[in-house]
C-alpha positions as CSV (number, residue, x, y, z in Angstrom):
1,M,6.0,-159.8,66.2
2,L,5.2,-160.5,69.9
3,A,7.9,-163.0,70.3
4,A,10.7,-160.7,69.1
5,D,13.0,-159.4,71.8
6,D,15.8,-157.9,69.7
7,P,14.6,-157.2,66.1
8,E,17.4,-157.3,63.6
9,P,17.4,-154.4,61.1
10,C,16.8,-155.5,57.5
11,S,17.5,-153.6,54.3
12,S,14.6,-151.5,53.1
13,I,16.2,-150.7,49.8
14,C,15.2,-153.8,47.8
15,A,14.1,-157.4,48.1
16,V,17.5,-158.7,46.8
17,L,19.4,-156.9,49.6
18,A,16.8,-157.9,52.2
19,E,17.2,-161.6,51.1
20,T,20.9,-161.3,51.5
21,D,20.4,-159.7,54.9
22,V,18.1,-162.6,56.0
23,I,20.6,-165.2,54.8
24,N,23.3,-163.5,56.8
25,M,21.1,-163.3,59.9
26,V,20.3,-167.0,59.7
27,S,24.0,-167.8,59.4
28,R,24.7,-165.6,62.5
29,G,22.0,-167.5,64.5
30,I,19.5,-164.6,64.8
31,S,16.2,-166.0,66.0
32,T,13.3,-166.3,63.5
33,P,11.0,-163.9,65.5
34,N,13.8,-161.2,65.5
35,I,14.4,-161.6,61.8
36,I,10.7,-161.4,61.0
37,R,10.2,-158.4,63.3
38,G,13.2,-156.7,61.5
39,I,11.5,-157.3,58.2
40,H,8.2,-155.9,59.4
41,E,10.0,-152.8,60.8
42,S,11.8,-152.3,57.4
43,M,8.5,-152.7,55.5
44,G,6.7,-150.5,58.0
45,G,9.3,-147.8,57.6
46,R,8.8,-147.8,53.8
47,Y,5.0,-147.6,54.2
48,L,5.4,-144.8,56.7
49,R,7.7,-142.8,54.4
50,L,5.3,-143.2,51.5
51,L,2.3,-142.2,53.6
52,T,4.1,-139.2,54.9
53,S,5.2,-138.1,51.4
54,V,1.6,-138.1,50.2
55,K,0.6,-136.2,53.4
56,A,-1.8,-138.9,54.5
57,G,-4.0,-138.0,57.4
58,G,-6.8,-139.4,59.5
59,R,-7.5,-143.1,59.1
60,V,-5.4,-145.0,56.6
61,L,-6.7,-148.4,55.4
62,V,-4.2,-151.0,54.5
63,T,-5.5,-153.4,51.8
64,G,-4.2,-156.2,49.7
65,G,-2.1,-159.2,50.5
66,L,-0.4,-157.8,53.5
67,S,-3.5,-156.3,55.1
68,L,-3.8,-159.4,57.3
69,D,-0.1,-159.5,58.3
70,A,-0.5,-158.7,62.1
71,G,3.2,-158.2,62.5
72,L,3.5,-155.7,59.7
73,L,0.4,-153.8,60.8
74,G,1.6,-153.8,64.4
75,A,5.0,-152.4,63.4
76,L,3.4,-149.8,61.1
77,Q,0.9,-148.7,63.8
78,E,3.7,-148.4,66.4
79,M,6.0,-146.4,64.0
80,A,3.1,-144.1,63.1
81,A,2.3,-143.5,66.7
82,E,6.0,-142.9,67.7
83,K,6.5,-140.3,64.9
84,D,3.1,-138.7,65.6
85,A,2.4,-139.1,61.9
86,G,-1.1,-137.6,61.9
87,F,-2.8,-140.8,60.8
88,T,-3.8,-144.1,62.3
89,I,-3.5,-147.5,60.5
90,H,-6.5,-149.7,60.1
91,T,-7.5,-152.8,58.2
92,H,-10.5,-155.0,57.7
93,E,-10.9,-158.8,57.5
94,Q,-12.0,-158.4,53.9
95,S,-9.2,-155.9,52.9
96,I,-7.3,-158.7,51.3
97,L,-9.9,-158.7,48.5
98,A,-9.6,-155.1,47.5
99,G,-7.1,-155.6,44.7
100,A,-9.2,-158.5,43.2
101,L,-12.4,-156.5,43.4
102,G,-10.7,-153.4,41.9
103,T,-9.3,-155.5,39.0
104,A,-12.7,-157.1,38.3
105,I,-14.4,-153.6,38.2
106,W,-11.7,-152.2,36.0
107,G,-11.9,-155.2,33.7
108,A,-15.7,-154.8,33.3
109,F,-15.3,-151.1,32.6
110,R,-12.6,-151.6,30.0
111,T,-14.6,-154.4,28.4
112,R,-17.7,-152.1,28.1
113,K,-15.5,-149.3,26.6
114,L,-14.0,-151.6,24.0
115,A,-17.4,-153.1,23.1
116,A,-18.8,-149.6,22.6
117,K,-16.0,-149.1,20.0
118,G,-16.8,-152.4,18.4
119,V,-13.8,-154.3,19.7
120,S,-14.4,-157.9,20.6
121,L,-12.2,-159.5,23.1
122,G,-13.2,-163.0,22.0
123,L,-14.1,-164.1,25.5
124,A,-16.5,-167.0,25.2
125,G,-19.5,-166.6,27.5
126,A,-18.3,-163.2,28.8
127,T,-20.9,-160.5,29.3
128,A,-20.3,-156.8,29.7
């Protein structure tokens, strides 16, 4: 993100179009930092539209696999500030674990619910 001096716009419609854009950019000699910054801005724009559509406000915590992507977070923070979106973007060094923790909690909940109905999942050694 910091090394980009002329970010190249990238499709924000779908991953297939974005991949085609990147291949085209590489063939035109666009620098890697400018391609990556363009991708970050494209993704940030999609995040921003989603957050705006749900009327997010205050502090927004980014979690999951991209929560440690400094380039994406920087682009999103800049875009939110430029548009005066009404929220600020934050993350935490452990944010990447949120999906795994949520899945484990949900799995334990469902296992207990099914066990209460007498359904066995046949998981050797599993405790609910």
